[in-house]
PQR file with spaces between the fields and no chain letter, atoms N, CA, C, O and H, PARSE charges and radii, in Angstrom:
ATOM       1  N    MET     1      82.359  112.799  127.149 -0.4000 1.5000
ATOM       2  CA   MET     1      82.961  113.962  127.699 -0.0000 2.0000
ATOM       3  C    MET     1      84.407  113.944  127.371  0.5500 1.7000
ATOM       4  O    MET     1      85.089  112.946  127.605 -0.5500 1.4000
ATOM       5  N    THR     2      84.915  115.064  126.815 -0.4000 1.5000
ATOM       6  CA   THR     2      86.318  115.108  126.443 -0.0000 2.0000
ATOM       7  C    THR     2      87.182  115.318  127.759  0.5500 1.7000
ATOM       8  O    THR     2      86.711  115.720  128.823 -0.5500 1.4000
ATOM       9  H    THR     2      84.362  115.875  126.626  0.4000 1.0000
ATOM      10  N    SER     3      88.421  115.014  127.553 -0.4000 1.5000
ATOM      11  CA   SER     3      89.373  115.103  128.693 -0.0000 2.0000
ATOM      12  C    SER     3      89.421  116.541  129.266  0.5500 1.7000
ATOM      13  O    SER     3      89.464  116.740  130.481 -0.5500 1.4000
ATOM      14  H    SER     3      88.804  114.688  126.689  0.4000 1.0000
ATOM      15  N    SER     4      89.412  117.530  128.357 -0.4000 1.5000
ATOM      16  CA   SER     4      89.490  118.908  128.794 -0.0000 2.0000
ATOM      17  C    SER     4      88.223  119.311  129.562  0.5500 1.7000
ATOM      18  O    SER     4      88.287  120.027  130.561 -0.5500 1.4000
ATOM      19  H    SER     4      89.377  117.369  127.370  0.4000 1.0000
ATOM      20  N    THR     5      87.074  118.836  129.073 -0.4000 1.5000
ATOM      21  CA   THR     5      85.799  119.133  129.727 -0.0000 2.0000
ATOM      22  C    THR     5      85.732  118.451  131.094  0.5500 1.7000
ATOM      23  O    THR     5      85.201  119.015  132.051 -0.5500 1.4000
ATOM      24  H    THR     5      87.022  118.254  128.261  0.4000 1.0000
ATOM      25  N    SER     6      86.258  117.268  131.175 -0.4000 1.5000
ATOM      26  CA   SER     6      86.278  116.524  132.450 -0.0000 2.0000
ATOM      27  C    SER     6      87.187  117.251  133.416  0.5500 1.7000
ATOM      28  O    SER     6      86.851  117.353  134.596 -0.5500 1.4000
ATOM      29  H    SER     6      86.690  116.810  130.397  0.4000 1.0000
ATOM      30  N    ASP     7      88.317  117.759  132.971 -0.4000 1.5000
ATOM      31  CA   ASP     7      89.258  118.512  133.860 -0.0000 2.0000
ATOM      32  C    ASP     7      88.552  119.753  134.352  0.5500 1.7000
ATOM      33  O    ASP     7      88.630  120.082  135.536 -0.5500 1.4000
ATOM      34  H    ASP     7      88.590  117.675  132.013  0.4000 1.0000
ATOM      35  N    LYS     8      87.856  120.456  133.455 -0.4000 1.5000
ATOM      36  CA   LYS     8      87.190  121.695  133.869 -0.0000 2.0000
ATOM      37  C    LYS     8      86.073  121.417  134.855  0.5500 1.7000
ATOM      38  O    LYS     8      85.938  122.144  135.839 -0.5500 1.4000
ATOM      39  H    LYS     8      87.792  120.189  132.493  0.4000 1.0000
ATOM      40  N    ALA     9      85.269  120.393  134.627 -0.4000 1.5000
ATOM      41  CA   ALA     9      84.193  120.070  135.534 -0.0000 2.0000
ATOM      42  C    ALA     9      84.742  119.664  136.952  0.5500 1.7000
ATOM      43  O    ALA     9      84.243  120.108  137.987 -0.5500 1.4000
ATOM      44  H    ALA     9      85.378  119.803  133.827  0.4000 1.0000
ATOM      45  N    SER    10      85.753  118.830  136.929 -0.4000 1.5000
ATOM      46  CA   SER    10      86.335  118.407  138.217 -0.0000 2.0000
ATOM      47  C    SER    10      86.958  119.641  138.930  0.5500 1.7000
ATOM      48  O    SER    10      86.873  119.780  140.150 -0.5500 1.4000
ATOM      49  H    SER    10      86.158  118.469  136.089  0.4000 1.0000
ATOM      50  N    GLY    11      87.559  120.489  138.158 -0.4000 1.5000
ATOM      51  CA   GLY    11      88.115  121.711  138.693 -0.0000 2.0000
ATOM      52  C    GLY    11      87.082  122.599  139.370  0.5500 1.7000
ATOM      53  O    GLY    11      87.294  123.110  140.469 -0.5500 1.4000
ATOM      54  H    GLY    11      87.628  120.376  137.167  0.4000 1.0000
ATOM      55  N    MET    12      85.965  122.768  138.687 -0.4000 1.5000
ATOM      56  CA   MET    12      84.923  123.617  139.267 -0.0000 2.0000
ATOM      57  C    MET    12      84.334  122.994  140.534  0.5500 1.7000
ATOM      58  O    MET    12      83.987  123.694  141.485 -0.5500 1.4000
ATOM      59  H    MET    12      85.792  122.353  137.793  0.4000 1.0000
ATOM      60  N    ALA    13      84.227  121.653  140.527 -0.4000 1.5000
ATOM      61  CA   ALA    13      83.709  120.988  141.683 -0.0000 2.0000
ATOM      62  C    ALA    13      84.650  121.118  142.891  0.5500 1.7000
ATOM      63  O    ALA    13      84.212  121.391  144.009 -0.5500 1.4000
ATOM      64  H    ALA    13      84.509  121.083  139.754  0.4000 1.0000
ATOM      65  N    ASN    14      85.947  120.917  142.640 -0.4000 1.5000
ATOM      66  CA   ASN    14      86.945  121.099  143.734 -0.0000 2.0000
ATOM      67  C    ASN    14      87.007  122.521  144.186  0.5500 1.7000
ATOM      68  O    ASN    14      87.121  122.790  145.382 -0.5500 1.4000
ATOM      69  H    ASN    14      86.303  120.696  141.732  0.4000 1.0000
ATOM      70  N    GLU    15      86.936  123.446  143.250 -0.4000 1.5000
ATOM      71  CA   GLU    15      86.981  124.868  143.705 -0.0000 2.0000
ATOM      72  C    GLU    15      85.784  125.183  144.559  0.5500 1.7000
ATOM      73  O    GLU    15      85.924  125.834  145.594 -0.5500 1.4000
ATOM      74  H    GLU    15      86.843  123.228  142.279  0.4000 1.0000
ATOM      75  N    ALA    16      84.580  124.732  144.149 -0.4000 1.5000
ATOM      76  CA   ALA    16      83.366  124.998  144.924 -0.0000 2.0000
ATOM      77  C    ALA    16      83.458  124.337  146.340  0.5500 1.7000
ATOM      78  O    ALA    16      83.135  124.961  147.351 -0.5500 1.4000
ATOM      79  H    ALA    16      84.466  124.203  143.308  0.4000 1.0000
ATOM      80  N    THR    17      83.898  123.086  146.369 -0.4000 1.5000
ATOM      81  CA   THR    17      84.009  122.402  147.640 -0.0000 2.0000
ATOM      82  C    THR    17      84.994  123.124  148.554  0.5500 1.7000
ATOM      83  O    THR    17      84.758  123.308  149.748 -0.5500 1.4000
ATOM      84  H    THR    17      84.160  122.579  145.548  0.4000 1.0000
ATOM      85  N    GLY    18      86.106  123.525  147.942 -0.4000 1.5000
ATOM      86  CA   GLY    18      87.112  124.250  148.752 -0.0000 2.0000
ATOM      87  C    GLY    18      86.547  125.530  149.330  0.5500 1.7000
ATOM      88  O    GLY    18      86.801  125.853  150.490 -0.5500 1.4000
ATOM      89  H    GLY    18      86.298  123.376  146.972  0.4000 1.0000
ATOM      90  N    ASN    19      85.791  126.256  148.542 -0.4000 1.5000
ATOM      91  CA   ASN    19      85.176  127.486  149.028 -0.0000 2.0000
ATOM      92  C    ASN    19      84.221  127.214  150.192  0.5500 1.7000
ATOM      93  O    ASN    19      84.209  127.945  151.182 -0.5500 1.4000
ATOM      94  H    ASN    19      85.585  125.994  147.600  0.4000 1.0000
ATOM      95  N    VAL    20      83.421  126.152  150.060 -0.4000 1.5000
ATOM      96  CA   VAL    20      82.471  125.780  151.117 -0.0000 2.0000
ATOM      97  C    VAL    20      83.251  125.458  152.411  0.5500 1.7000
ATOM      98  O    VAL    20      82.868  125.897  153.496 -0.5500 1.4000
ATOM      99  H    VAL    20      83.431  125.558  149.256  0.4000 1.0000
ATOM     100  N    LYS    21      84.326  124.701  152.285 -0.4000 1.5000
ATOM     101  CA   LYS    21      85.120  124.319  153.461 -0.0000 2.0000
ATOM     102  C    LYS    21      85.707  125.565  154.093  0.5500 1.7000
ATOM     103  O    LYS    21      85.754  125.667  155.319 -0.5500 1.4000
ATOM     104  H    LYS    21      84.637  124.344  151.404  0.4000 1.0000
ATOM     105  N    GLN    22      86.150  126.505  153.297 -0.4000 1.5000
ATOM     106  CA   GLN    22      86.680  127.752  153.850 -0.0000 2.0000
ATOM     107  C    GLN    22      85.646  128.537  154.573  0.5500 1.7000
ATOM     108  O    GLN    22      85.912  129.101  155.634 -0.5500 1.4000
ATOM     109  H    GLN    22      86.111  126.423  152.301  0.4000 1.0000
ATOM     110  N    GLY    23      84.467  128.586  154.019 -0.4000 1.5000
ATOM     111  CA   GLY    23      83.346  129.261  154.677 -0.0000 2.0000
ATOM     112  C    GLY    23      82.999  128.642  156.047  0.5500 1.7000
ATOM     113  O    GLY    23      82.824  129.354  157.037 -0.5500 1.4000
ATOM     114  H    GLY    23      84.251  128.128  153.157  0.4000 1.0000
ATOM     115  N    ILE    24      82.905  127.313  156.077 -0.4000 1.5000
ATOM     116  CA   ILE    24      82.647  126.590  157.292 -0.0000 2.0000
ATOM     117  C    ILE    24      83.781  126.865  158.337  0.5500 1.7000
ATOM     118  O    ILE    24      83.543  127.065  159.528 -0.5500 1.4000
ATOM     119  H    ILE    24      83.047  126.735  155.273  0.4000 1.0000
ATOM     120  N    ALA    25      84.991  126.858  157.808 -0.4000 1.5000
ATOM     121  CA   ALA    25      86.159  127.069  158.703 -0.0000 2.0000
ATOM     122  C    ALA    25      86.104  128.465  159.345  0.5500 1.7000
ATOM     123  O    ALA    25      86.494  128.631  160.501 -0.5500 1.4000
ATOM     124  H    ALA    25      85.185  126.696  156.841  0.4000 1.0000
ATOM     125  N    LYS    26      85.625  129.452  158.606 -0.4000 1.5000
ATOM     126  CA   LYS    26      85.595  130.799  159.199 -0.0000 2.0000
ATOM     127  C    LYS    26      84.538  130.873  160.305  0.5500 1.7000
ATOM     128  O    LYS    26      84.710  131.562  161.310 -0.5500 1.4000
ATOM     129  H    LYS    26      85.308  129.317  157.667  0.4000 1.0000
ATOM     130  N    VAL    27      83.421  130.129  160.085 -0.4000 1.5000
ATOM     131  CA   VAL    27      82.380  130.122  161.104 -0.0000 2.0000
ATOM     132  C    VAL    27      82.860  129.357  162.336  0.5500 1.7000
ATOM     133  O    VAL    27      82.616  129.796  163.460 -0.5500 1.4000
ATOM     134  H    VAL    27      83.280  129.569  159.269  0.4000 1.0000
ATOM     135  N    THR    28      83.509  128.272  162.158 -0.4000 1.5000
ATOM     136  CA   THR    28      83.919  127.389  163.258 -0.0000 2.0000
ATOM     137  C    THR    28      85.262  127.764  163.845  0.5500 1.7000
ATOM     138  O    THR    28      85.602  127.323  164.943 -0.5500 1.4000
ATOM     139  H    THR    28      83.707  127.916  161.245  0.4000 1.0000
ATOM     140  N    GLY    29      86.040  128.581  163.123 -0.4000 1.5000
ATOM     141  CA   GLY    29      87.400  128.984  163.570 -0.0000 2.0000
ATOM     142  C    GLY    29      88.426  127.883  163.355  0.5500 1.7000
ATOM     143  O    GLY    29      89.481  127.887  163.988 -0.5500 1.4000
ATOM     144  H    GLY    29      85.764  128.938  162.231  0.4000 1.0000
ATOM     145  N    SER    30      88.123  126.929  162.456 -0.4000 1.5000
ATOM     146  CA   SER    30      89.081  125.831  162.233 -0.0000 2.0000
ATOM     147  C    SER    30      90.111  126.167  161.184  0.5500 1.7000
ATOM     148  O    SER    30      89.806  126.216  159.993 -0.5500 1.4000
ATOM     149  H    SER    30      87.266  126.926  161.941  0.4000 1.0000
ATOM     150  N    ARG    31      91.340  126.399  161.629 -0.4000 1.5000
ATOM     151  CA   ARG    31      92.405  126.770  160.719 -0.0000 2.0000
ATOM     152  C    ARG    31      92.729  125.585  159.812  0.5500 1.7000
ATOM     153  O    ARG    31      93.077  125.775  158.647 -0.5500 1.4000
ATOM     154  H    ARG    31      91.588  126.359  162.597  0.4000 1.0000
ATOM     155  N    GLU    32      92.617  124.370  160.335 -0.4000 1.5000
ATOM     156  CA   GLU    32      92.912  123.168  159.593 -0.0000 2.0000
ATOM     157  C    GLU    32      91.964  123.038  158.407  0.5500 1.7000
ATOM     158  O    GLU    32      92.385  122.777  157.280 -0.5500 1.4000
ATOM     159  H    GLU    32      92.334  124.216  161.282  0.4000 1.0000
ATOM     160  N    LEU    33      90.666  123.228  158.688 -0.4000 1.5000
ATOM     161  CA   LEU    33      89.685  123.090  157.628 -0.0000 2.0000
ATOM     162  C    LEU    33      89.838  124.250  156.592  0.5500 1.7000
ATOM     163  O    LEU    33      89.627  124.042  155.397 -0.5500 1.4000
ATOM     164  H    LEU    33      90.324  123.440  159.604  0.4000 1.0000
ATOM     165  N    GLU    34      90.192  125.416  157.045 -0.4000 1.5000
ATOM     166  CA   GLU    34      90.429  126.528  156.183 -0.0000 2.0000
ATOM     167  C    GLU    34      91.623  126.240  155.218  0.5500 1.7000
ATOM     168  O    GLU    34      91.559  126.554  154.030 -0.5500 1.4000
ATOM     169  H    GLU    34      90.363  125.585  158.016  0.4000 1.0000
ATOM     170  N    ALA    35      92.669  125.657  155.746 -0.4000 1.5000
ATOM     171  CA   ALA    35      93.828  125.330  154.919 -0.0000 2.0000
ATOM     172  C    ALA    35      93.469  124.215  153.930  0.5500 1.7000
ATOM     173  O    ALA    35      93.893  124.250  152.774 -0.5500 1.4000
ATOM     174  H    ALA    35      92.721  125.402  156.712  0.4000 1.0000
ATOM     175  N    GLU    36      92.703  123.247  154.375 -0.4000 1.5000
ATOM     176  CA   GLU    36      92.248  122.164  153.514 -0.0000 2.0000
ATOM     177  C    GLU    36      91.381  122.728  152.382  0.5500 1.7000
ATOM     178  O    GLU    36      91.545  122.347  151.222 -0.5500 1.4000
ATOM     179  H    GLU    36      92.359  123.218  155.313  0.4000 1.0000
ATOM     180  N    GLY    37      90.462  123.633  152.721 -0.4000 1.5000
ATOM     181  CA   GLY    37      89.646  124.246  151.723 -0.0000 2.0000
ATOM     182  C    GLY    37      90.423  125.029  150.721  0.5500 1.7000
ATOM     183  O    GLY    37      90.143  124.957  149.525 -0.5500 1.4000
ATOM     184  H    GLY    37      90.329  123.942  153.662  0.4000 1.0000
ATOM     185  N    ARG    38      91.385  125.771  151.168 -0.4000 1.5000
ATOM     186  CA   ARG    38      92.227  126.627  150.292 -0.0000 2.0000
ATOM     187  C    ARG    38      92.992  125.667  149.337  0.5500 1.7000
ATOM     188  O    ARG    38      93.077  125.927  148.137 -0.5500 1.4000
ATOM     189  H    ARG    38      91.613  125.830  152.139  0.4000 1.0000
ATOM     190  N    ALA    39      93.524  124.603  149.862 -0.4000 1.5000
ATOM     191  CA   ALA    39      94.319  123.635  149.012 -0.0000 2.0000
ATOM     192  C    ALA    39      93.378  123.023  147.985  0.5500 1.7000
ATOM     193  O    ALA    39      93.787  122.831  146.840 -0.5500 1.4000
ATOM     194  H    ALA    39      93.455  124.392  150.837  0.4000 1.0000
ATOM     195  N    GLN    40      92.155  122.714  148.334 -0.4000 1.5000
ATOM     196  CA   GLN    40      91.211  122.106  147.383 -0.0000 2.0000
ATOM     197  C    GLN    40      90.781  123.107  146.338  0.5500 1.7000
ATOM     198  O    GLN    40      90.562  122.758  145.178 -0.5500 1.4000
ATOM     199  H    GLN    40      91.822  122.870  149.264  0.4000 1.0000
ATOM     200  N    GLU    41      90.659  124.385  146.767 -0.4000 1.5000
ATOM     201  CA   GLU    41      90.309  125.476  145.814 -0.0000 2.0000
ATOM     202  C    GLU    41      91.391  125.611  144.805  0.5500 1.7000
ATOM     203  O    GLU    41      91.106  125.710  143.612 -0.5500 1.4000
ATOM     204  H    GLU    41      90.837  124.668  147.709  0.4000 1.0000
ATOM     205  N    LEU    42      92.668  125.621  145.242 -0.4000 1.5000
ATOM     206  CA   LEU    42      93.834  125.755  144.334 -0.0000 2.0000
ATOM     207  C    LEU    42      93.931  124.574  143.420  0.5500 1.7000
ATOM     208  O    LEU    42      94.274  124.727  142.248 -0.5500 1.4000
ATOM     209  H    LEU    42      92.900  125.541  146.211  0.4000 1.0000
ATOM     210  N    LYS    43      93.635  123.381  143.929 -0.4000 1.5000
ATOM     211  CA   LYS    43      93.605  122.180  143.032 -0.0000 2.0000
ATOM     212  C    LYS    43      92.612  122.333  141.938  0.5500 1.7000
ATOM     213  O    LYS    43      92.871  121.986  140.786 -0.5500 1.4000
ATOM     214  H    LYS    43      93.356  123.258  144.882  0.4000 1.0000
ATOM     215  N    GLY    44      91.446  122.865  142.303 -0.4000 1.5000
ATOM     216  CA   GLY    44      90.391  123.089  141.306 -0.0000 2.0000
ATOM     217  C    GLY    44      90.795  124.112  140.253  0.5500 1.7000
ATOM     218  O    GLY    44      90.521  123.943  139.065 -0.5500 1.4000
ATOM     219  H    GLY    44      91.235  123.147  143.239  0.4000 1.0000
ATOM     220  N    GLU    45      91.448  125.169  140.707 -0.4000 1.5000
ATOM     221  CA   GLU    45      91.936  126.187  139.739 -0.0000 2.0000
ATOM     222  C    GLU    45      92.932  125.586  138.777  0.5500 1.7000
ATOM     223  O    GLU    45      92.912  125.857  137.577 -0.5500 1.4000
ATOM     224  H    GLU    45      91.671  125.306  141.672  0.4000 1.0000
ATOM     225  N    ALA    46      93.812  124.755  139.335 -0.4000 1.5000
ATOM     226  CA   ALA    46      94.832  124.102  138.439 -0.0000 2.0000
ATOM     227  C    ALA    46      94.188  123.159  137.473  0.5500 1.7000
ATOM     228  O    ALA    46      94.615  123.093  136.320 -0.5500 1.4000
ATOM     229  H    ALA    46      93.829  124.535  140.310  0.4000 1.0000
ATOM     230  N    GLN    47      93.139  122.393  137.896 -0.4000 1.5000
ATOM     231  CA   GLN    47      92.479  121.477  136.977 -0.0000 2.0000
ATOM     232  C    GLN    47      91.774  122.261  135.853  0.5500 1.7000
ATOM     233  O    GLN    47      91.794  121.835  134.699 -0.5500 1.4000
ATOM     234  H    GLN    47      92.793  122.447  138.833  0.4000 1.0000
ATOM     235  N    GLN    48      91.174  123.366  136.177 -0.4000 1.5000
ATOM     236  CA   GLN    48      90.554  124.197  135.160 -0.0000 2.0000
ATOM     237  C    GLN    48      91.564  124.750  134.192  0.5500 1.7000
ATOM     238  O    GLN    48      91.307  124.802  132.990 -0.5500 1.4000
ATOM     239  H    GLN    48      91.158  123.713  137.115  0.4000 1.0000
ATOM     240  N    ALA    49      92.737  125.174  134.703 -0.4000 1.5000
ATOM     241  CA   ALA    49      93.771  125.695  133.838 -0.0000 2.0000
ATOM     242  C    ALA    49      94.306  124.590  132.881  0.5500 1.7000
ATOM     243  O    ALA    49      94.609  124.848  131.716 -0.5500 1.4000
ATOM     244  H    ALA    49      92.946  125.132  135.680  0.4000 1.0000
ATOM     245  N    LEU    50      94.406  123.358  133.421 -0.4000 1.5000
ATOM     246  CA   LEU    50      94.781  122.237  132.612 -0.0000 2.0000
ATOM     247  C    LEU    50      93.796  121.993  131.477  0.5500 1.7000
ATOM     248  O    LEU    50      94.198  121.771  130.334 -0.5500 1.4000
ATOM     249  H    LEU    50      94.160  123.149  134.367  0.4000 1.0000
ATOM     250  N    GLY    51      92.536  122.032  131.788 -0.4000 1.5000
ATOM     251  CA   GLY    51      91.483  121.861  130.763 -0.0000 2.0000
ATOM     252  C    GLY    51      91.578  122.952  129.730  0.5500 1.7000
ATOM     253  O    GLY    51      91.451  122.665  128.539 -0.5500 1.4000
ATOM     254  H    GLY    51      92.210  122.212  132.716  0.4000 1.0000
ATOM     255  N    ASP    52      91.797  124.190  130.125 -0.4000 1.5000
ATOM     256  CA   ASP    52      91.946  125.291  129.153 -0.0000 2.0000
ATOM     257  C    ASP    52      93.200  125.050  128.230  0.5500 1.7000
ATOM     258  O    ASP    52      93.174  125.293  127.023 -0.5500 1.4000
ATOM     259  H    ASP    52      91.900  124.423  131.092  0.4000 1.0000
ATOM     260  N    ALA    53      94.268  124.569  128.874 -0.4000 1.5000
ATOM     261  CA   ALA    53      95.476  124.347  128.102 -0.0000 2.0000
ATOM     262  C    ALA    53      95.270  123.206  127.074  0.5500 1.7000
ATOM     263  O    ALA    53      95.767  123.286  125.951 -0.5500 1.4000
ATOM     264  H    ALA    53      94.289  124.372  129.855  0.4000 1.0000
ATOM     265  N    LYS    54      94.566  122.195  127.450 -0.4000 1.5000
ATOM     266  CA   LYS    54      94.278  121.094  126.556 -0.0000 2.0000
ATOM     267  C    LYS    54      93.409  121.595  125.366  0.5500 1.7000
ATOM     268  O    LYS    54      93.622  121.188  124.224 -0.5500 1.4000
ATOM     269  H    LYS    54      94.161  122.130  128.363  0.4000 1.0000
ATOM     270  N    ASP    55      92.433  122.481  125.658 -0.4000 1.5000
ATOM     271  CA   ASP    55      91.624  123.050  124.595 -0.0000 2.0000
ATOM     272  C    ASP    55      92.449  123.858  123.611  0.5500 1.7000
ATOM     273  O    ASP    55      92.303  123.733  122.395 -0.5500 1.4000
ATOM     274  H    ASP    55      92.260  122.811  126.586  0.4000 1.0000
ATOM     275  N    LYS    56      93.318  124.688  124.163 -0.4000 1.5000
ATOM     276  CA   LYS    56      94.162  125.519  123.298 -0.0000 2.0000
ATOM     277  C    LYS    56      95.115  124.693  122.476  0.5500 1.7000
ATOM     278  O    LYS    56      95.373  125.009  121.314 -0.5500 1.4000
ATOM     279  H    LYS    56      93.437  124.790  125.150  0.4000 1.0000
ATOM     280  N    THR    57      95.644  123.636  123.061 -0.4000 1.5000
ATOM     281  CA   THR    57      96.569  122.714  122.288 -0.0000 2.0000
ATOM     282  C    THR    57      95.773  122.051  121.193  0.5500 1.7000
ATOM     283  O    THR    57      96.232  121.977  120.053 -0.5500 1.4000
ATOM     284  H    THR    57      95.435  123.379  124.005  0.4000 1.0000
ATOM     285  N    LYS    58      94.603  121.572  121.511 -0.4000 1.5000
ATOM     286  CA   LYS    58      93.761  120.908  120.438 -0.0000 2.0000
ATOM     287  C    LYS    58      93.466  121.869  119.366  0.5500 1.7000
ATOM     288  O    LYS    58      93.596  121.520  118.192 -0.5500 1.4000
ATOM     289  H    LYS    58      94.230  121.632  122.437  0.4000 1.0000
ATOM     290  N    ASP    59      93.063  123.098  119.693 -0.4000 1.5000
ATOM     291  CA   ASP    59      92.735  124.095  118.678 -0.0000 2.0000
ATOM     292  C    ASP    59      93.933  124.414  117.798  0.5500 1.7000
ATOM     293  O    ASP    59      93.800  124.564  116.583 -0.5500 1.4000
ATOM     294  H    ASP    59      92.957  123.381  120.646  0.4000 1.0000
ATOM     295  N    ALA    60      95.122  124.518  118.430 -0.4000 1.5000
ATOM     296  CA   ALA    60      96.316  124.748  117.625 -0.0000 2.0000
ATOM     297  C    ALA    60      96.644  123.610  116.691  0.5500 1.7000
ATOM     298  O    ALA    60      97.021  123.847  115.544 -0.5500 1.4000
ATOM     299  H    ALA    60      95.229  124.396  119.417  0.4000 1.0000
ATOM     300  N    VAL    61      96.513  122.385  117.148 -0.4000 1.5000
ATOM     301  CA   VAL    61      96.777  121.207  116.311 -0.0000 2.0000
ATOM     302  C    VAL    61      95.768  121.161  115.180  0.5500 1.7000
ATOM     303  O    VAL    61      96.131  120.851  114.046 -0.5500 1.4000
ATOM     304  H    VAL    61      96.207  122.193  118.080  0.4000 1.0000
ATOM     305  N    ASP    62      94.480  121.470  115.468 -0.4000 1.5000
ATOM     306  CA   ASP    62      93.441  121.417  114.427 -0.0000 2.0000
ATOM     307  C    ASP    62      93.669  122.463  113.343  0.5500 1.7000
ATOM     308  O    ASP    62      93.197  122.284  112.220 -0.5500 1.4000
ATOM     309  H    ASP    62      94.185  121.722  116.389  0.4000 1.0000
ATOM     310  N    ARG    63      94.363  123.525  113.635 -0.4000 1.5000
ATOM     311  CA   ARG    63      94.632  124.548  112.606 -0.0000 2.0000
ATOM     312  C    ARG    63      95.741  124.166  111.666  0.5500 1.7000
ATOM     313  O    ARG    63      95.898  124.758  110.598 -0.5500 1.4000
ATOM     314  H    ARG    63      94.747  123.671  114.547  0.4000 1.0000
ATOM     315  N    ILE    64      96.533  123.144  112.073 -0.4000 1.5000
ATOM     316  CA   ILE    64      97.661  122.762  111.256 -0.0000 2.0000
ATOM     317  C    ILE    64      97.232  121.916  110.101  0.5500 1.7000
ATOM     318  O    ILE    64      98.066  121.498  109.298 -0.5500 1.4000
ATOM     319  H    ILE    64      96.405  122.663  112.940  0.4000 1.0000
């Protein structure tokens, strides 16, 4: 698995876990869990963006 693929996979997992935590937090009323879920979702989005950036950089280098 390439580094960019690994980043994207980890990002999707973190984003999904964050969304689940936010859903549970809404049902239970836990603001702490909601914040934790949102932070994990954002981490996942950032990891996916990093994977995309790595792909674009590799593509640009390959064209040279």
